[in-house]
Kinemage of the C-alpha trace (Angstrom):
@kinemage 1
@onewidth
@group {chain A} dominant
@subgroup {mainchain}
@vectorlist {calphas} color= white
{ca met a 1} P 126.577 131.393 79.301
{ca his a 2} L 126.278 130.960 83.028
{ca pro a 3} L 127.041 127.780 84.997
{ca thr a 4} L 123.868 125.636 85.386
{ca thr a 5} L 123.330 122.327 87.236
{ca glu a 6} L 120.479 120.880 85.142
{ca arg a 7} L 120.721 119.066 82.203
{ca pro a 8} L 118.827 120.407 79.264
{ca ser a 9} L 116.003 117.759 77.843
{ca gly a 10} L 117.872 115.519 75.210
{ca leu a 11} L 121.300 116.422 76.056
{ca pro a 12} L 123.176 113.452 76.370
{ca arg a 13} L 124.634 112.575 80.013
{ca val a 14} L 128.003 114.155 80.567
{ca ser a 15} L 129.859 111.671 82.748
{ca arg a 16} L 128.934 109.217 85.380
{ca ala a 17} L 131.274 109.294 88.399
{ca leu a 18} L 131.271 107.379 91.483
{ca pro a 19} L 129.493 108.865 94.471
{ca ile a 20} L 132.735 109.197 96.505
{ca ala a 21} L 131.418 111.633 98.841
{ca thr a 22} L 128.250 109.944 99.495
{ca val a 23} L 130.233 106.736 100.311
{ca ala a 24} L 132.638 108.528 102.518
{ca leu a 25} L 129.744 110.053 104.565
{ca thr a 26} L 127.896 106.900 104.767
{ca ala a 27} L 131.132 105.014 106.119
{ca leu a 28} L 131.350 107.356 109.052
{ca ala a 29} L 128.105 105.837 110.442
{ca pro a 30} L 129.641 102.148 110.801
{ca ala a 31} L 132.987 103.916 111.845
{ca ala a 32} L 131.127 105.625 114.760
{ca trp a 33} L 129.335 102.265 115.522
{ca gly a 34} L 132.943 100.448 115.919
{ca thr a 35} L 133.443 102.622 119.112
{ca thr a 36} L 130.290 100.921 120.914
{ca tyr a 37} L 132.303 97.898 121.875
{ca ala a 38} L 135.041 99.650 123.687
{ca val a 39} L 132.602 102.177 125.317
{ca thr a 40} L 130.504 99.597 126.522
{ca thr a 41} L 133.314 97.470 128.212
{ca glu a 42} L 135.253 100.510 129.452
{ca leu a 43} L 132.903 102.995 130.675
{ca leu a 44} L 129.243 101.725 130.913
{ca pro a 45} L 127.839 99.789 133.931
{ca pro a 46} L 127.494 96.089 133.466
{ca gly a 47} L 124.126 94.107 133.088
{ca his a 48} L 121.912 96.934 131.736
{ca pro a 49} L 121.938 96.490 127.963
{ca met a 50} L 118.303 97.581 127.819
{ca phe a 51} L 118.908 100.714 129.628
{ca ala a 52} L 121.764 101.406 127.515
{ca gly a 53} L 119.795 101.070 124.385
{ca leu a 54} L 116.970 103.390 125.803
{ca val a 55} L 119.465 106.250 126.802
{ca arg a 56} L 121.063 105.983 123.206
{ca ala a 57} L 117.729 106.024 121.388
{ca leu a 58} L 114.985 107.894 123.045
{ca pro a 59} L 116.730 111.517 123.834
{ca ala a 60} L 118.394 111.444 120.462
{ca gly a 61} L 115.152 110.640 118.756
{ca leu a 62} L 113.110 113.340 120.670
{ca leu a 63} L 116.051 115.852 119.788
{ca ala a 64} L 115.631 115.353 116.088
{ca leu a 65} L 111.731 115.542 116.357
{ca ala a 66} L 112.219 119.005 118.199
{ca ile a 67} L 114.565 120.172 115.474
{ca thr a 68} L 112.759 119.022 112.464
{ca arg a 69} L 108.974 119.383 113.808
{ca val a 70} L 107.694 116.695 111.332
{ca leu a 71} L 105.590 113.685 112.463
{ca pro a 72} L 104.871 110.706 110.389
{ca arg a 73} L 101.697 110.500 108.345
{ca gly a 74} L 99.298 108.016 107.060
{ca asp a 75} L 101.011 104.588 106.729
{ca trp a 76} L 104.159 105.898 107.714
{ca trp a 77} L 103.142 105.738 111.262
{ca trp a 78} L 103.318 101.745 111.390
{ca lys a 79} L 106.427 101.961 108.984
{ca ala a 80} L 108.320 103.917 111.217
{ca gly a 81} L 107.266 101.935 114.025
{ca val a 82} L 108.357 98.714 112.091
{ca leu a 83} L 111.893 100.179 111.090
{ca gly a 84} L 112.481 101.580 114.589
{ca ala a 85} L 111.625 98.157 116.105
{ca leu a 86} L 114.146 96.610 113.850
{ca asn a 87} L 116.870 99.317 113.530
{ca ile a 88} L 116.471 100.579 117.318
{ca gly a 89} L 114.330 98.546 119.538
{ca thr a 90} L 115.850 95.178 118.650
{ca leu a 91} L 119.155 96.033 117.678
{ca phe a 92} L 120.268 98.223 120.504
{ca pro a 93} L 119.691 95.789 123.428
{ca leu a 94} L 121.104 92.835 121.581
{ca leu a 95} L 124.206 94.689 120.378
{ca phe a 96} L 125.080 95.968 124.029
{ca leu a 97} L 124.244 92.244 125.500
{ca ala a 98} L 126.563 90.690 123.049
{ca ala a 99} L 129.184 93.617 123.811
{ca glu a 100} L 128.981 92.341 127.199
{ca arg a 101} L 129.044 88.641 126.845
{ca leu a 102} L 131.529 88.529 124.087
{ca pro a 103} L 135.104 89.779 123.351
{ca gly a 104} L 134.430 92.773 121.051
{ca gly a 105} L 136.228 91.237 118.151
{ca val a 106} L 133.653 88.055 118.393
{ca ala a 107} L 130.858 90.299 118.400
{ca ala a 108} L 132.098 92.662 115.702
{ca thr a 109} L 132.455 89.430 113.545
{ca leu a 110} L 128.973 88.582 113.978
{ca gly a 111} L 128.120 91.935 112.766
{ca ala a 112} L 130.298 91.431 109.522
{ca ala a 113} L 127.771 88.863 108.261
{ca gln a 114} L 125.295 91.424 107.671
{ca pro a 115} L 126.255 92.232 103.876
{ca leu a 116} L 125.463 88.714 103.204
{ca leu a 117} L 122.219 88.779 104.819
{ca val a 118} L 121.240 91.930 103.136
{ca ala a 119} L 122.349 90.504 99.464
{ca gly a 120} L 120.155 87.446 100.611
{ca leu a 121} L 117.161 89.573 101.728
{ca ala a 122} L 117.448 92.088 98.677
{ca ile a 123} L 116.590 89.323 96.221
{ca ala a 124} L 113.385 88.533 97.917
{ca ala a 125} L 112.006 91.869 98.792
{ca leu a 126} L 113.732 93.956 96.181
{ca his a 127} L 113.914 91.440 93.490
{ca val a 128} L 117.579 92.864 93.291
{ca arg a 129} L 120.326 89.882 92.506
{ca pro a 130} L 123.868 90.794 93.598
{ca thr a 131} L 126.364 90.114 91.238
{ca val a 132} L 129.004 87.270 91.863
{ca trp a 133} L 131.538 89.856 92.078
{ca arg a 134} L 129.730 91.357 95.407
{ca trp a 135} L 128.849 87.902 96.835
{ca thr a 136} L 132.483 86.988 96.440
{ca trp a 137} L 133.705 90.029 98.252
{ca gly a 138} L 131.189 90.005 100.723
{ca val a 139} L 132.308 86.510 101.959
{ca leu a 140} L 136.045 87.479 101.721
{ca gly a 141} L 135.230 90.322 103.980
{ca val a 142} L 133.527 88.323 106.551
{ca ala a 143} L 136.831 86.017 106.308
{ca gly a 144} L 139.151 89.082 106.684
{ca val a 145} L 137.367 90.287 109.810
{ca gly a 146} L 137.409 86.794 111.161
{ca leu a 147} L 141.141 86.676 110.870
{ca val a 148} L 141.332 89.954 112.454
{ca val a 149} L 139.341 89.271 115.625
{ca leu a 150} L 139.105 85.737 116.056
{ca gly a 151} L 141.867 83.486 117.699
{ca pro a 152} L 142.439 80.744 119.824
{ca glu a 153} L 141.852 82.880 122.983
{ca ala a 154} L 138.158 83.956 121.832
{ca arg a 155} L 135.565 82.426 124.022
{ca leu a 156} L 132.218 81.972 122.872
{ca asp a 157} L 128.972 82.675 124.912
{ca ala a 158} L 125.846 81.078 123.427
{ca val a 159} L 123.910 83.892 124.621
{ca gly a 160} L 126.157 86.361 123.175
{ca val a 161} L 126.367 84.739 120.133
{ca leu a 162} L 122.588 84.341 119.781
{ca ala a 163} L 122.263 88.128 120.482
{ca gly a 164} L 125.035 89.179 118.013
{ca leu a 165} L 123.233 87.196 115.400
{ca gly a 166} L 119.676 88.647 116.196
{ca gly a 167} L 120.906 92.044 116.298
{ca thr a 168} L 122.607 91.596 112.900
{ca thr a 169} L 119.682 89.984 111.475
{ca ala a 170} L 117.223 92.677 112.718
{ca met a 171} L 119.368 95.565 111.099
{ca ala a 172} L 119.652 93.812 107.788
{ca cys a 173} L 115.598 93.601 107.804
{ca gly a 174} L 115.717 97.227 108.466
{ca thr a 175} L 118.305 98.022 106.057
{ca val a 176} L 116.457 96.234 103.227
{ca leu a 177} L 113.023 97.709 104.283
{ca thr a 178} L 114.256 101.116 104.433
{ca lys a 179} L 115.549 100.724 101.086
{ca cys a 180} L 112.229 99.305 99.771
{ca trp a 181} L 110.212 101.798 101.484
{ca gly a 182} L 112.247 105.276 100.971
{ca arg a 183} L 110.904 108.024 102.613
{ca pro a 184} L 108.096 110.638 102.061
{ca ala a 185} L 108.559 113.414 99.786
{ca gly a 186} L 109.948 116.402 101.478
{ca val a 187} L 111.029 114.318 104.514
{ca gly a 188} L 115.332 114.479 105.259
{ca ser a 189} L 117.414 111.673 106.545
{ca leu a 190} L 117.401 113.612 110.211
{ca thr a 191} L 113.654 113.176 110.098
{ca leu a 192} L 113.665 109.701 109.457
{ca ala a 193} L 116.438 109.053 112.020
{ca gly a 194} L 114.191 110.865 114.506
{ca trp a 195} L 111.005 108.786 113.813
{ca gln a 196} L 112.845 105.592 114.162
{ca leu a 197} L 114.996 106.399 117.215
{ca thr a 198} L 111.858 107.701 119.092
{ca met a 199} L 109.729 104.588 118.148
{ca gly a 200} L 112.524 102.161 118.994
{ca gly a 201} L 113.006 104.240 122.350
{ca leu a 202} L 109.414 104.135 123.094
{ca leu a 203} L 109.242 100.693 122.581
{ca leu a 204} L 112.383 99.933 124.998
{ca leu a 205} L 110.855 102.283 127.548
{ca pro a 206} L 108.266 99.845 129.455
{ca leu a 207} L 110.443 96.820 128.933
{ca thr a 208} L 113.626 98.539 130.590
{ca leu a 209} L 111.634 99.766 133.509
{ca ala a 210} L 109.803 96.310 133.756
{ca ile a 211} L 112.959 94.052 133.607
{ca glu a 212} L 116.099 96.050 134.195
{ca gly a 213} L 115.460 99.377 135.933
{ca val a 214} L 118.030 102.135 136.126
{ca pro a 215} L 121.464 101.314 137.340
{ca gln a 216} L 122.141 102.257 141.030
{ca arg a 217} L 125.415 104.350 139.793
{ca ile a 218} L 126.081 106.384 137.057
{ca asp a 219} L 129.425 108.147 137.253
{ca ala a 220} L 130.956 110.470 134.901
{ca gly a 221} L 132.573 108.019 132.702
{ca ala a 222} L 129.183 106.203 132.000
{ca ala a 223} L 127.431 109.548 131.503
{ca thr a 224} L 130.269 110.153 128.859
{ca gly a 225} L 129.527 107.070 127.219
{ca tyr a 226} L 125.868 107.164 127.155
{ca leu a 227} L 126.301 110.816 125.429
{ca trp a 228} L 128.898 109.664 122.972
{ca leu a 229} L 126.782 106.577 121.927
{ca gly a 230} L 123.390 108.766 121.914
{ca ser a 231} L 124.987 111.667 119.805
{ca val a 232} L 127.692 110.609 117.510
{ca gly a 233} L 126.622 106.704 117.730
{ca gly a 234} L 122.909 107.554 117.678
{ca leu a 235} L 121.562 110.391 115.901
{ca ile a 236} L 124.543 111.674 113.791
{ca ala a 237} L 125.489 108.290 112.402
{ca tyr a 238} L 121.808 107.109 111.682
{ca thr a 239} L 121.218 110.364 109.851
{ca leu a 240} L 124.280 109.730 107.701
{ca trp a 241} L 123.058 106.110 107.347
{ca phe a 242} L 119.757 106.594 106.340
{ca arg a 243} L 120.963 109.226 103.777
{ca gly a 244} L 123.420 106.793 102.587
{ca ile a 245} L 120.655 104.118 102.016
{ca gly a 246} L 118.577 106.092 100.031
{ca lys a 247} L 121.304 107.451 97.587
{ca leu a 248} L 123.380 104.050 97.445
{ca ser a 249} L 122.188 100.629 96.144
{ca val a 250} L 122.093 97.952 98.974
{ca gly a 251} L 125.109 95.931 97.398
{ca ala a 252} L 126.937 99.203 97.914
{ca ser a 253} L 126.057 100.448 101.385
{ca ala a 254} L 125.895 96.993 103.187
{ca pro a 255} L 129.366 96.034 103.007
{ca leu a 256} L 130.412 99.349 104.630
{ca val a 257} L 129.216 97.746 108.006
{ca leu a 258} L 132.658 96.160 107.671
{ca leu a 259} L 134.076 99.102 109.096
{ca ser a 260} L 132.705 98.695 112.302
{ca pro a 261} L 134.914 95.684 113.362
{ca leu a 262} L 137.964 97.420 111.657
{ca val a 263} L 137.455 100.372 113.614
{ca ala a 264} L 137.178 98.114 116.739
{ca thr a 265} L 140.240 96.525 115.932
{ca val a 266} L 142.162 100.096 115.406
{ca ile a 267} L 140.863 101.042 118.794
{ca gly a 268} L 142.136 97.969 120.570
{ca thr a 269} L 145.513 98.353 118.900
{ca ala a 270} L 145.587 102.230 120.020
{ca leu a 271} L 144.868 100.765 123.496
{ca gly a 272} L 147.991 98.397 123.538
{ca glu a 273} L 147.059 95.246 121.454
{ca ser a 274} L 149.335 94.263 118.506
{ca leu a 275} L 148.239 92.386 115.282
{ca ser a 276} L 149.838 89.278 114.137
{ca leu a 277} L 150.668 88.617 110.558
{ca pro a 278} L 147.512 86.612 109.929
{ca gln a 279} L 145.371 89.423 111.564
{ca ser a 280} L 147.345 92.197 109.466
{ca leu a 281} L 146.246 90.187 106.244
{ca gly a 282} L 142.804 89.875 107.288
{ca phe a 283} L 142.544 93.638 107.978
{ca ala a 284} L 144.098 94.107 104.584
{ca leu a 285} L 141.350 91.766 103.097
{ca ala a 286} L 138.394 92.906 104.815
{ca leu a 287} L 139.251 96.668 103.652
{ca ala a 288} L 139.568 95.694 100.163
{ca ala a 289} L 136.330 93.651 100.285
{ca leu a 290} L 134.844 97.113 101.605
{ca leu a 291} L 136.130 99.052 98.730
{ca ala a 292} L 135.605 96.479 95.999
{ca ala a 293} L 131.814 95.920 96.992
{ca gln a 294} L 131.617 99.717 95.712
{ca phe a 295} L 131.546 98.047 92.334
{ca glu a 296} L 128.942 95.757 90.460
{ca ser a 297} L 132.048 93.923 88.784
{ca ala a 298} L 135.735 93.667 87.802
{ca ala a 299} L 135.021 95.430 84.797
{ca gly a 300} L 133.679 98.545 86.608
{ca val a 301} L 137.062 98.942 88.573
{ca trp a 302} L 138.809 98.524 85.374
{ca arg a 303} L 136.699 101.404 83.652
{ca val a 304} L 137.197 103.549 86.409
{ca leu a 305} L 140.895 103.254 86.454
{ca val a 306} L 141.172 103.567 82.691
{ca arg a 307} L 138.943 106.708 82.713
{ca gly a 308} L 141.019 108.191 85.550
{ca arg a 309} L 144.100 107.557 83.365
{ca arg a 310} L 142.395 109.132 80.091
{ca gln a 311} L 140.897 112.125 82.034
{ca gln a 312} L 144.873 112.973 83.204
{ca arg a 313} L 146.099 112.638 79.444
{ca pro a 314} L 145.595 115.353 77.166
{ca gly a 315} L 144.591 114.718 73.925
{ca pro a 316} L 146.702 115.215 70.912
{ca gly a 317} L 146.647 117.742 67.950
{ca pro a 318} L 144.648 120.726 67.616
{ca gly a 319} L 141.219 121.205 68.873
{ca pro a 320} L 139.444 120.964 72.457
{ca glu a 321} L 141.502 119.514 74.873
{ca gly a 322} L 140.442 115.765 75.317
{ca leu a 323} L 139.382 115.011 71.876
{ca arg a 324} L 141.330 112.039 70.507
{ca gly a 325} L 140.975 110.996 66.776
{ca gly a 326} L 137.586 112.922 66.468
{ca gly a 327} L 135.932 110.640 69.142
{ca pro a 328} L 133.174 112.233 71.647
{ca val a 329} L 134.498 113.295 74.845
{ca leu a 330} L 132.257 114.090 77.635
{ca gly a 331} L 129.157 113.752 75.540
{ca val a 332} L 130.366 116.459 72.841
{ca pro a 333} L 128.874 115.697 69.592
{ca val a 334} L 130.962 115.293 66.542
{ca arg a 335} L 130.633 113.975 62.800
{ca gly a 336} L 127.664 116.206 62.065
{ca glu a 337} L 125.675 115.472 65.441
{ca ser a 338} L 123.968 118.260 66.849
{ca val a 339} L 122.614 118.956 70.273
{ca pro a 340} L 118.799 119.235 70.707
{ca gly a 341} L 117.441 122.515 71.012
{ca met a 342} L 120.718 124.279 70.267
{ca ser a 343} L 121.571 125.480 66.569
{ca val a 344} L 125.419 125.781 65.619
{ca arg a 345} L 125.404 125.765 61.792
{ca gly a 346} L 126.464 129.303 60.533
{ca gln a 347} L 127.910 130.402 64.011
{ca ser a 348} L 131.034 130.513 65.029
{ca val a 349} L 132.334 129.412 68.555
{ca pro a 350} L 136.166 130.253 68.819
{ca gly a 351} L 138.180 127.053 69.724
{ca met a 352} L 135.269 124.700 69.381
{ca ser a 353} L 135.378 123.995 65.622
{ca val a 354} L 135.268 120.111 64.936
{ca arg a 355} L 135.176 119.020 61.399
{ca gly a 356} L 134.189 122.036 59.912
{ca glu a 357} L 131.038 122.500 62.345
{ca ser a 358} L 130.869 124.644 65.653
{ca val a 359} L 129.876 123.102 68.938
{ca pro a 360} L 128.322 125.142 71.300
{ca glu a 361} L 129.484 125.173 74.999
{ca val a 362} L 127.966 122.320 76.972
{ca pro a 363} L 126.985 122.676 80.651
{ca val a 364} L 127.919 119.910 82.874
{ca arg a 365} L 125.651 118.449 85.053
{ca asp a 366} L 126.501 118.694 88.822
{ca glu a 367} L 130.288 119.138 87.829
{ca arg a 368} L 132.190 122.193 87.139
{ca val a 369} L 134.753 122.164 84.463
{ca gly a 370} L 136.423 125.791 84.230
{ca glu a 371} L 133.569 128.156 84.677
{ca gly a 372} L 131.059 125.409 84.896
{ca arg a 373} L 131.581 124.747 80.879
{ca val a 374} L 133.569 122.571 78.580
{ca arg a 375} L 135.870 124.939 76.655
């Protein structure tokens, strides 16, 4: 029998593992966004937040369109315009304005409120009610980030605070709508990112030329900063982000933005800043909130931990490894149960006899055990 990745009709689902790879790839996006504060203050010319947003969005969007060569169709023209306006055209200039007028830690803390906004909007738009577990860890995550980045020396600028909250609200709305609308069949995450980056950049182009113009001088450091924000912090990050939103629930993806202020803190530490005891505790609390929010409840965490211990412990007695007391493991039927579409009576399968019946090899969906079989 050859390995297979599809489950035959009627075959019980074998296992359900956490999408660790999807979570990890999605988390790279907010981690990249966490570099925005340091790049803005250290490399970019001040007083040009709209120009920074334009340079970050439009070239990356046009590059994605050139690669994919796919344009929106039908109602996706206006949907891409709305998402581009929220996730790019509104977020980018407000984000750079907040980074200019506030300490990076304060601006990052305002962004950490996004999971709570997403949870509230998801109730109205998606009719998804987050569990008490996720609500609790969302609040604790914001509190943890606050302990890390807020202190007596933090100065609050009214315009900067409004800009930070406005950008956070815009992205929260864009995240929920992206989850609500999904994407057209056959359209990948790179294409969706290209649509939104282009739409947002086109929205910023006339506003930037009319209000700010181009900085008088763009040195090598500024050019490097724009290149980083447009490539890693723009096209790559948003491609991974939209891919993750499509695969994860809003309750699991939204808390990942907590990585942004945490990465900003780590960069600050690398540049010579030090963390006090309350800041270290806040860092640990925010990280714990990020991880805990990937589960629906405490019972989900316990099930994963127990399952991991059971999978590492071989089953006693003769028979297939992992069978304990004749109970089913990995969906293998016992006690006279049968797999639909497979005849096992009167046939002998070496090493797979359970209670006088032969159990055929069962292909594992999207996993490989041994050579793609349960032995």
